[in-house]
C-alpha positions as semicolon CSV with decimal commas, in nm:
position;residue;x (nm);y (nm);z (nm)
1;M;17,610;19,111;17,480
2;S;17,731;18,848;17,724
3;E;18,075;18,863;17,878
4;L;18,174;18,544;17,693
5;A;18,062;18,684;17,356
6;Q;18,255;19,003;17,426
7;Q;18,569;18,802;17,513
8;V;18,542;18,592;17,196
9;A;18,496;18,904;16,984
10;S;18,801;19,070;17,138
11;L;19,016;18,758;17,102
12;I;18,929;18,722;16,733
13;R;19,016;19,087;16,671
14;E;19,342;19,068;16,866
15;A;19,452;18,746;16,694
16;R;19,377;18,890;16,350
17;K;19,566;19,211;16,423
18;S;19,863;19,021;16,566
19;K;19,894;18,843;16,231
20;G;19,883;19,177;16,048
21;L;19,563;19,093;15,862
22;T;19,273;19,315;15,768
23;Q;18,916;19,199;15,818
24;K;18,891;19,163;15,441
25;E;19,203;18,944;15,423
26;L;19,083;18,719;15,706
27;G;18,741;18,693;15,545
28;E;18,900;18,586;15,216
29;M;19,106;18,323;15,396
30;L;18,793;18,191;15,568
31;G;18,570;18,213;15,262
32;I;18,337;18,465;15,426
33;G;18,273;18,834;15,375
34;E;18,451;19,119;15,549
35;S;18,119;19,223;15,702
36;R;18,083;18,884;15,872
37;V;18,432;18,918;16,024
38;S;18,335;19,265;16,143
39;K;18,021;19,126;16,306
40;Y;18,222;18,855;16,484
41;E;18,474;19,110;16,610
42;S;18,210;19,352;16,732
43;G;18,002;19,082;16,898
44;R;17,699;19,156;16,680
45;Q;17,710;18,795;16,557
46;N;17,849;18,488;16,730
47;P;18,050;18,238;16,527
48;T;17,955;17,873;16,551
49;I;18,199;17,641;16,724
50;A;18,304;17,508;16,382
51;T;18,362;17,861;16,251
52;L;18,552;17,956;16,563
53;Q;18,778;17,653;16,512
54;K;18,831;17,753;16,149
55;I;18,926;18,106;16,258
56;A;19,169;17,965;16,514
57;D;19,324;17,728;16,258
58;T;19,355;18,006;16,000
59;L;19,520;18,240;16,250
60;N;19,730;17,955;16,393
61;V;19,605;18,005;16,748
62;K;19,460;17,761;17,002
63;I;19,120;17,770;17,165
64;N;19,124;17,702;17,539
65;L;18,789;17,651;17,711
66;A;18,720;17,610;18,079
67;L;18,382;17,538;18,229
68;E;18,381;17,615;18,598
């Protein structure tokens, strides 16, 4: 897994936990299954940009990208 994918996975997990949500609860809010949330958080599956934005909106966090 790439370093970027690992960072995204960790940030999703941390943001979810900081809101006190389970993977199942976040999945329900996003309209996806708990297993998909688990895959995103473990880095086994990468969310699309649109899905990542939906996750950020749902968790009320911002996405900051920097290309260097």
